[in-house]
N, C-alpha and C positions, 0 to 999 in steps of 0.2 A: 228555792229561796236560798240566798247566800247571806251569811253574816260573819262578822269577825269582831273580836274584842281585844283591844290592845291598850297600851299606856300612851299612845300617841295618835295624832290625827293626820298622819302622812298619807301620801298617795298609795303606798303599798297596802294600807289597811282597806281602803275602798276597792282597790284593784283586786285584791284577794277575794273580797266578798262578791264582786262582779263575776270573777272567774268561777267561783263556787256555784253561783246562781245559774250561770250559763250552762255549766256542766250538768246541773240537776234538771234543768227545764228544756234545754236545747230549743229556744224560741226561734220562730221563723224570722227571716230578714224583715226589716222595717219596724221592729219593735221601737216604741217611743220610750226613751229612758229619761225620766224627769228627776232632777236633783236641784239642790240649792247651788249658790254660787261660790261654795267653798273652794279653796285652792286645790284640794284633792281632786275635785270633779272638773276643774278647769285646766288641769295639767295636760301637757302634750301627751304623756304616756297613757293617761286615762282616755283621752280622745282617740288615740291610736287604737286602743283595745276595743272601744265602742265601734269604731269603723270596721275593724277586723271581724267583729261579730255581726255586722250589718245593722247595727242599732243607730237610731237617730237621737241625738242629744237634745234635751229640752230643759231650759232653765227659766226661773222667774226673772221678770224684768228687774233691773237694778233699782233698789229702793222701794219696791212695791210689795209690801207685806201681805197683800190680799191674794197674790198669786198662789201661795201655798197654804192659805187659811184652812181649807178643808182637811188636808193631810196633817197639818199641825194640830188641829182639833182632835183628830183620830189618835195621833201619837200621845196627846195629853191624856186621853181616856185610857189608852193602853198602859201608860206609866202609872196612872192612879190606881187602876184596877188589878194590874198584874205585878208590876214591879214594887211600888211603894207599900202595898198591902201584903206582900209576901215576905215573911221574915227569913226565908231560906236564901235570899239573894243579898246577903250582907257583904260578900266579897265576890270578886270575879271567879274565884275557885268554886 
């Protein structure tokens, strides 16, 4: 798994997380990489890295909130049970 925490939402943030995840798991070619339509994920640089890793990009349809409903629900539970209920995460440090 790869993750990053920064004060910005630039391509370098998600690109670094992708590179960490790839290095940790070394997935086979053909992995389906699903993301939202954020500018970080639609950038040329990110698409180029996905292609270099042999990953196929998958995104929700424009304006269709139901495409990501299941993962958004999961993230909601994760945040409620791990992040918001845990006082040790008051700052990034």
